[in-house]
VMD Tcl script that builds the backbone (N, CA, C; Angstrom):
set m [mol new atoms 318]
animate dup $m
set s [atomselect $m all]
$s set {name element resname resid chain x y z} {
  {N N MET 1 A -12.696 11.557 1.986}
  {CA C MET 1 A -11.553 11.492 1.077}
  {C C MET 1 A -12.086 11.465 -0.351}
  {N N GLN 2 A -11.379 12.140 -1.228}
  {CA C GLN 2 A -11.818 12.258 -2.611}
  {C C GLN 2 A -11.696 10.951 -3.381}
  {N N ASP 3 A -12.718 10.682 -4.203}
  {CA C ASP 3 A -12.702 9.518 -5.083}
  {C C ASP 3 A -12.411 9.901 -6.528}
  {N N THR 4 A -11.939 11.115 -6.749}
  {CA C THR 4 A -11.631 11.570 -8.097}
  {C C THR 4 A -10.262 11.046 -8.509}
  {N N ARG 5 A -10.209 10.459 -9.686}
  {CA C ARG 5 A -8.949 9.905 -10.192}
  {C C ARG 5 A -7.906 11.015 -10.330}
  {N N LEU 6 A -6.685 10.731 -9.878}
  {CA C LEU 6 A -5.604 11.709 -9.950}
  {C C LEU 6 A -5.147 11.896 -11.394}
  {N N SER 7 A -4.885 13.145 -11.767}
  {CA C SER 7 A -4.342 13.440 -13.097}
  {C C SER 7 A -2.878 13.021 -13.121}
  {N N SER 8 A -2.324 12.922 -14.301}
  {CA C SER 8 A -0.952 12.438 -14.450}
  {C C SER 8 A 0.074 13.249 -13.652}
  {N N PRO 9 A 0.085 14.590 -13.733}
  {CA C PRO 9 A 1.080 15.326 -12.937}
  {C C PRO 9 A 0.888 15.123 -11.429}
  {N N ALA 10 A -0.347 15.159 -10.956}
  {CA C ALA 10 A -0.618 14.965 -9.526}
  {C C ALA 10 A -0.256 13.551 -9.099}
  {N N LEU 11 A -0.500 12.601 -9.961}
  {CA C LEU 11 A -0.187 11.201 -9.683}
  {C C LEU 11 A 1.317 11.001 -9.560}
  {N N ASP 12 A 2.071 11.530 -10.505}
  {CA C ASP 12 A 3.530 11.404 -10.466}
  {C C ASP 12 A 4.095 12.033 -9.197}
  {N N ASP 13 A 3.575 13.198 -8.820}
  {CA C ASP 13 A 4.024 13.889 -7.613}
  {C C ASP 13 A 3.699 13.070 -6.365}
  {N N ALA 14 A 2.492 12.533 -6.293}
  {CA C ALA 14 A 2.070 11.753 -5.125}
  {C C ALA 14 A 2.909 10.493 -4.967}
  {N N VAL 15 A 3.153 9.788 -6.052}
  {CA C VAL 15 A 3.926 8.539 -5.987}
  {C C VAL 15 A 5.384 8.832 -5.642}
  {N N ALA 16 A 5.912 9.941 -6.120}
  {CA C ALA 16 A 7.299 10.313 -5.802}
  {C C ALA 16 A 7.487 10.528 -4.305}
  {N N ARG 17 A 6.426 10.892 -3.611}
  {CA C ARG 17 A 6.498 11.136 -2.165}
  {C C ARG 17 A 6.315 9.858 -1.343}
  {N N LEU 18 A 5.987 8.760 -1.990}
  {CA C LEU 18 A 5.808 7.483 -1.294}
  {C C LEU 18 A 7.108 6.690 -1.340}
  {N N ASP 19 A 7.444 6.055 -0.234}
  {CA C ASP 19 A 8.692 5.302 -0.143}
  {C C ASP 19 A 8.513 3.868 -0.627}
  {N N GLY 20 A 9.121 3.552 -1.767}
  {CA C GLY 20 A 9.146 2.169 -2.227}
  {C C GLY 20 A 7.943 1.701 -3.024}
  {N N TRP 21 A 6.937 2.533 -3.192}
  {CA C TRP 21 A 5.762 2.161 -3.979}
  {C C TRP 21 A 6.069 2.389 -5.452}
  {N N THR 22 A 5.623 1.470 -6.294}
  {CA C THR 22 A 5.829 1.617 -7.732}
  {C C THR 22 A 4.491 1.845 -8.421}
  {N N LEU 23 A 4.542 2.639 -9.451}
  {CA C LEU 23 A 3.364 2.965 -10.245}
  {C C LEU 23 A 3.310 2.025 -11.434}
  {N N ALA 24 A 2.173 1.397 -11.645}
  {CA C ALA 24 A 2.002 0.503 -12.797}
  {C C ALA 24 A 2.174 1.296 -14.086}
  {N N ALA 25 A 2.628 0.621 -15.117}
  {CA C ALA 25 A 2.872 1.269 -16.411}
  {C C ALA 25 A 1.625 1.978 -16.940}
  {N N ASP 26 A 0.459 1.408 -16.682}
  {CA C ASP 26 A -0.783 2.029 -17.160}
  {C C ASP 26 A -1.344 3.053 -16.173}
  {N N HIS 27 A -0.590 3.324 -15.100}
  {CA C HIS 27 A -0.987 4.261 -14.040}
  {C C HIS 27 A -2.262 3.825 -13.332}
  {N N GLY 28 A -2.591 2.541 -13.417}
  {CA C GLY 28 A -3.832 2.041 -12.835}
  {C C GLY 28 A -3.759 1.693 -11.365}
  {N N HIS 29 A -2.557 1.442 -10.845}
  {CA C HIS 29 A -2.418 1.102 -9.424}
  {C C HIS 29 A -0.990 1.370 -8.960}
  {N N ILE 30 A -0.821 1.371 -7.640}
  {CA C ILE 30 A 0.514 1.392 -7.056}
  {C C ILE 30 A 0.699 0.080 -6.310}
  {N N ALA 31 A 1.953 -0.342 -6.182}
  {CA C ALA 31 A 2.241 -1.621 -5.532}
  {C C ALA 31 A 3.515 -1.510 -4.710}
  {N N ARG 32 A 3.571 -2.346 -3.690}
  {CA C ARG 32 A 4.784 -2.452 -2.883}
  {C C ARG 32 A 4.837 -3.849 -2.292}
  {N N SER 33 A 6.061 -4.349 -2.105}
  {CA C SER 33 A 6.282 -5.685 -1.540}
  {C C SER 33 A 7.250 -5.605 -0.374}
  {N N TRP 34 A 7.076 -6.533 0.557}
  {CA C TRP 34 A 7.969 -6.667 1.702}
  {C C TRP 34 A 8.211 -8.144 1.949}
  {N N THR 35 A 9.386 -8.464 2.464}
  {CA C THR 35 A 9.680 -9.813 2.920}
  {C C THR 35 A 10.057 -9.709 4.394}
  {N N PHE 36 A 9.361 -10.481 5.214}
  {CA C PHE 36 A 9.530 -10.421 6.662}
  {C C PHE 36 A 10.369 -11.586 7.165}
  {N N ASP 37 A 10.740 -11.502 8.433}
  {CA C ASP 37 A 11.612 -12.517 9.021}
  {C C ASP 37 A 10.912 -13.841 9.300}
  {N N SER 38 A 9.582 -13.849 9.299}
  {CA C SER 38 A 8.847 -15.096 9.543}
  {C C SER 38 A 7.429 -14.979 8.990}
  {N N PHE 39 A 6.790 -16.119 8.842}
  {CA C PHE 39 A 5.390 -16.152 8.413}
  {C C PHE 39 A 4.505 -15.431 9.428}
  {N N ALA 40 A 4.760 -15.668 10.718}
  {CA C ALA 40 A 3.955 -15.032 11.772}
  {C C ALA 40 A 4.052 -13.509 11.690}
  {N N THR 41 A 5.238 -12.997 11.431}
  {CA C THR 41 A 5.410 -11.549 11.297}
  {C C THR 41 A 4.661 -11.032 10.073}
  {N N ALA 42 A 4.748 -11.740 8.965}
  {CA C ALA 42 A 4.030 -11.332 7.752}
  {C C ALA 42 A 2.523 -11.276 8.008}
  {N N MET 43 A 1.996 -12.257 8.729}
  {CA C MET 43 A 0.564 -12.277 9.018}
  {C C MET 43 A 0.176 -11.193 10.023}
  {N N ALA 44 A 1.066 -10.893 10.970}
  {CA C ALA 44 A 0.805 -9.801 11.916}
  {C C ALA 44 A 0.744 -8.469 11.165}
  {N N PHE 45 A 1.665 -8.289 10.222}
  {CA C PHE 45 A 1.648 -7.089 9.386}
  {C C PHE 45 A 0.344 -7.013 8.599}
  {N N TRP 46 A -0.021 -8.112 7.946}
  {CA C TRP 46 A -1.246 -8.118 7.146}
  {C C TRP 46 A -2.460 -7.822 8.013}
  {N N SER 47 A -2.488 -8.345 9.223}
  {CA C SER 47 A -3.598 -8.084 10.137}
  {C C SER 47 A -3.710 -6.587 10.446}
  {N N GLN 48 A -2.583 -5.942 10.648}
  {CA C GLN 48 A -2.610 -4.505 10.936}
  {C C GLN 48 A -2.948 -3.685 9.693}
  {N N VAL 49 A -2.525 -4.144 8.527}
  {CA C VAL 49 A -2.932 -3.485 7.278}
  {C C VAL 49 A -4.451 -3.597 7.117}
  {N N ALA 50 A -4.998 -4.759 7.451}
  {CA C ALA 50 A -6.453 -4.950 7.363}
  {C C ALA 50 A -7.183 -3.965 8.272}
  {N N ALA 51 A -6.658 -3.744 9.473}
  {CA C ALA 51 A -7.272 -2.781 10.392}
  {C C ALA 51 A -7.191 -1.362 9.823}
  {N N LEU 52 A -6.049 -1.010 9.250}
  {CA C LEU 52 A -5.919 0.299 8.596}
  {C C LEU 52 A -6.909 0.438 7.444}
  {N N ALA 53 A -7.031 -0.607 6.652}
  {CA C ALA 53 A -7.955 -0.584 5.515}
  {C C ALA 53 A -9.386 -0.347 5.989}
  {N N GLU 54 A -9.761 -0.972 7.089}
  {CA C GLU 54 A -11.103 -0.757 7.642}
  {C C GLU 54 A -11.270 0.694 8.092}
  {N N GLN 55 A -10.247 1.250 8.749}
  {CA C GLN 55 A -10.314 2.652 9.182}
  {C C GLN 55 A -10.485 3.588 7.991}
  {N N HIS 56 A -9.806 3.277 6.902}
  {CA C HIS 56 A -9.872 4.103 5.691}
  {C C HIS 56 A -11.100 3.777 4.839}
  {N N ASP 57 A -11.765 2.673 5.148}
  {CA C ASP 57 A -12.840 2.146 4.305}
  {C C ASP 57 A -12.346 2.031 2.857}
  {N N HIS 58 A -11.151 1.455 2.740}
  {CA C HIS 58 A -10.478 1.327 1.446}
  {C C HIS 58 A -9.606 0.085 1.528}
  {N N HIS 59 A -9.798 -0.869 0.652}
  {CA C HIS 59 A -9.221 -2.199 0.836}
  {C C HIS 59 A -8.271 -2.582 -0.294}
  {N N PRO 60 A -7.013 -2.925 0.069}
  {CA C PRO 60 A -6.018 -3.280 -0.944}
  {C C PRO 60 A -6.161 -4.714 -1.417}
  {N N GLU 61 A -5.581 -4.969 -2.558}
  {CA C GLU 61 A -5.390 -6.348 -3.002}
  {C C GLU 61 A -4.117 -6.835 -2.311}
  {N N CYS 62 A -4.178 -8.027 -1.741}
  {CA C CYS 62 A -3.027 -8.556 -1.019}
  {C C CYS 62 A -2.666 -9.936 -1.542}
  {N N LEU 63 A -1.372 -10.133 -1.750}
  {CA C LEU 63 A -0.843 -11.443 -2.095}
  {C C LEU 63 A 0.120 -11.829 -0.982}
  {N N SER 64 A -0.099 -12.991 -0.397}
  {CA C SER 64 A 0.760 -13.478 0.675}
  {C C SER 64 A 1.393 -14.790 0.246}
  {N N LEU 65 A 2.721 -14.824 0.253}
  {CA C LEU 65 A 3.472 -16.035 -0.065}
  {C C LEU 65 A 4.483 -16.265 1.049}
  {N N TYR 66 A 4.097 -17.054 2.028}
  {CA C TYR 66 A 4.917 -17.371 3.186}
  {C C TYR 66 A 5.345 -16.092 3.904}
  {N N THR 67 A 6.584 -15.619 3.740}
  {CA C THR 67 A 7.043 -14.419 4.449}
  {C C THR 67 A 6.943 -13.159 3.587}
  {N N HIS 68 A 6.412 -13.290 2.390}
  {CA C HIS 68 A 6.361 -12.192 1.427}
  {C C HIS 68 A 4.928 -11.666 1.317}
  {N N ILE 69 A 4.780 -10.341 1.411}
  {CA C ILE 69 A 3.480 -9.681 1.233}
  {C C ILE 69 A 3.616 -8.666 0.104}
  {N N ARG 70 A 2.664 -8.694 -0.819}
  {CA C ARG 70 A 2.605 -7.693 -1.890}
  {C C ARG 70 A 1.217 -7.060 -1.848}
  {N N LEU 71 A 1.189 -5.734 -1.831}
  {CA C LEU 71 A -0.070 -4.991 -1.826}
  {C C LEU 71 A -0.191 -4.175 -3.104}
  {N N ARG 72 A -1.420 -4.107 -3.609}
  {CA C ARG 72 A -1.740 -3.223 -4.736}
  {C C ARG 72 A -2.912 -2.356 -4.310}
  {N N LEU 73 A -2.813 -1.075 -4.620}
  {CA C LEU 73 A -3.858 -0.115 -4.265}
  {C C LEU 73 A -4.374 0.597 -5.505}
  {N N TRP 74 A -5.677 0.714 -5.583}
  {CA C TRP 74 A -6.346 1.560 -6.573}
  {C C TRP 74 A -7.784 1.717 -6.114}
  {N N THR 75 A -8.449 2.716 -6.643}
  {CA C THR 75 A -9.840 2.978 -6.275}
  {C C THR 75 A -10.725 2.466 -7.402}
  {N N HIS 76 A -11.420 1.382 -7.134}
  {CA C HIS 76 A -12.235 0.717 -8.154}
  {C C HIS 76 A -13.263 1.667 -8.766}
  {N N ASP 77 A -13.974 2.413 -7.907}
  {CA C ASP 77 A -15.032 3.299 -8.397}
  {C C ASP 77 A -14.505 4.388 -9.325}
  {N N ALA 78 A -13.254 4.813 -9.108}
  {CA C ALA 78 A -12.667 5.871 -9.932}
  {C C ALA 78 A -11.931 5.307 -11.140}
  {N N GLY 79 A -11.724 4.000 -11.155}
  {CA C GLY 79 A -11.007 3.381 -12.264}
  {C C GLY 79 A -9.524 3.704 -12.287}
  {N N GLY 80 A -8.960 3.969 -11.129}
  {CA C GLY 80 A -7.535 4.291 -11.052}
  {C C GLY 80 A -7.167 4.782 -9.672}
  {N N LEU 81 A -6.123 5.571 -9.612}
  {CA C LEU 81 A -5.590 6.039 -8.335}
  {C C LEU 81 A -6.215 7.351 -7.900}
  {N N THR 82 A -6.497 7.433 -6.599}
  {CA C THR 82 A -7.061 8.638 -6.001}
  {C C THR 82 A -6.274 8.970 -4.734}
  {N N HIS 83 A -6.676 10.056 -4.093}
  {CA C HIS 83 A -6.050 10.437 -2.827}
  {C C HIS 83 A -6.253 9.364 -1.756}
  {N N LYS 84 A -7.306 8.576 -1.864}
  {CA C LYS 84 A -7.537 7.488 -0.905}
  {C C LYS 84 A -6.388 6.483 -0.939}
  {N N ASP 85 A -5.900 6.179 -2.122}
  {CA C ASP 85 A -4.799 5.223 -2.267}
  {C C ASP 85 A -3.517 5.775 -1.659}
  {N N VAL 86 A -3.257 7.043 -1.919}
  {CA C VAL 86 A -2.048 7.685 -1.401}
  {C C VAL 86 A -2.100 7.740 0.128}
  {N N ALA 87 A -3.251 8.092 0.683}
  {CA C ALA 87 A -3.391 8.174 2.141}
  {C C ALA 87 A -3.176 6.811 2.798}
  {N N LEU 88 A -3.751 5.768 2.226}
  {CA C LEU 88 A -3.566 4.431 2.792}
  {C C LEU 88 A -2.113 3.987 2.654}
  {N N ALA 89 A -1.487 4.257 1.524}
  {CA C ALA 89 A -0.074 3.896 1.334}
  {C C ALA 89 A 0.803 4.585 2.380}
  {N N LYS 90 A 0.537 5.851 2.665}
  {CA C LYS 90 A 1.316 6.578 3.678}
  {C C LYS 90 A 1.146 5.946 5.052}
  {N N ASP 91 A -0.056 5.551 5.392}
  {CA C ASP 91 A -0.285 4.917 6.693}
  {C C ASP 91 A 0.370 3.540 6.772}
  {N N ILE 92 A 0.380 2.815 5.668}
  {CA C ILE 92 A 1.068 1.515 5.638}
  {C C ILE 92 A 2.571 1.732 5.799}
  {N N ASP 93 A 3.117 2.752 5.156}
  {CA C ASP 93 A 4.534 3.076 5.321}
  {C C ASP 93 A 4.852 3.401 6.779}
  {N N ALA 94 A 3.985 4.165 7.431}
  {CA C ALA 94 A 4.197 4.504 8.844}
  {C C ALA 94 A 4.173 3.245 9.710}
  {N N LEU 95 A 3.307 2.310 9.381}
  {CA C LEU 95 A 3.239 1.036 10.098}
  {C C LEU 95 A 4.556 0.276 9.954}
  {N N ILE 96 A 5.083 0.236 8.751}
  {CA C ILE 96 A 6.368 -0.439 8.508}
  {C C ILE 96 A 7.470 0.232 9.320}
  {N N LEU 97 A 7.549 1.548 9.258}
  {CA C LEU 97 A 8.602 2.270 9.970}
  {C C LEU 97 A 8.466 2.125 11.481}
  {N N GLY 98 A 7.233 2.073 11.951}
  {CA C GLY 98 A 7.007 2.004 13.388}
  {C C GLY 98 A 7.210 0.639 13.998}
  {N N GLU 99 A 6.479 -0.340 13.531}
  {CA C GLU 99 A 6.465 -1.646 14.188}
  {C C GLU 99 A 7.247 -2.735 13.488}
  {N N PHE 100 A 7.478 -2.592 12.211}
  {CA C PHE 100 A 8.006 -3.728 11.455}
  {C C PHE 100 A 9.377 -3.499 10.816}
  {N N SER 101 A 9.973 -2.335 11.007}
  {CA C SER 101 A 11.242 -2.048 10.322}
  {C C SER 101 A 12.351 -3.023 10.708}
  {N N ASN 102 A 12.347 -3.494 11.944}
  {CA C ASN 102 A 13.391 -4.433 12.376}
  {C C ASN 102 A 13.015 -5.888 12.099}
  {N N LYS 103 A 11.888 -6.104 11.433}
  {CA C LYS 103 A 11.435 -7.464 11.134}
  {C C LYS 103 A 11.434 -7.757 9.635}
  {N N LEU 104 A 12.007 -6.838 8.870}
  {CA C LEU 104 A 12.099 -7.033 7.422}
  {C C LEU 104 A 13.359 -7.813 7.095}
  {N N LYS 105 A 13.251 -8.677 6.119}
  {CA C LYS 105 A 14.412 -9.408 5.612}
  {C C LYS 105 A 15.045 -8.571 4.516}
  {N N SER 106 A 16.370 -8.490 4.525}
  {CA C SER 106 A 17.020 -7.696 3.479}
  {C C SER 106 A 17.214 -8.477 2.220}
}
mol reanalyze $m
mol bondsrecalc $m
mol representation Tube
mol addrep $m
């Protein structure tokens, strides 16, 4: 996977294709948050995100507050967002849609 920082037009296009991810004002990272029905569910989600991160060899920043999980993605070596971040975000979205969609709190 490429470690080249995405240019502004490519970055805007990539983020527009992601569901619910927000682009930081400085274009330095993307972020998304979820609130789950229980602490155990939030930790199960985080555990599966960790497994995905290992598969991608790309690791997000994670904040866990009881049932709330917030992830931030960026490629440290590139100093911003790359295709690695977009690929991991897409896989995390698939995880949410597959296993956790009925466990989210509205």
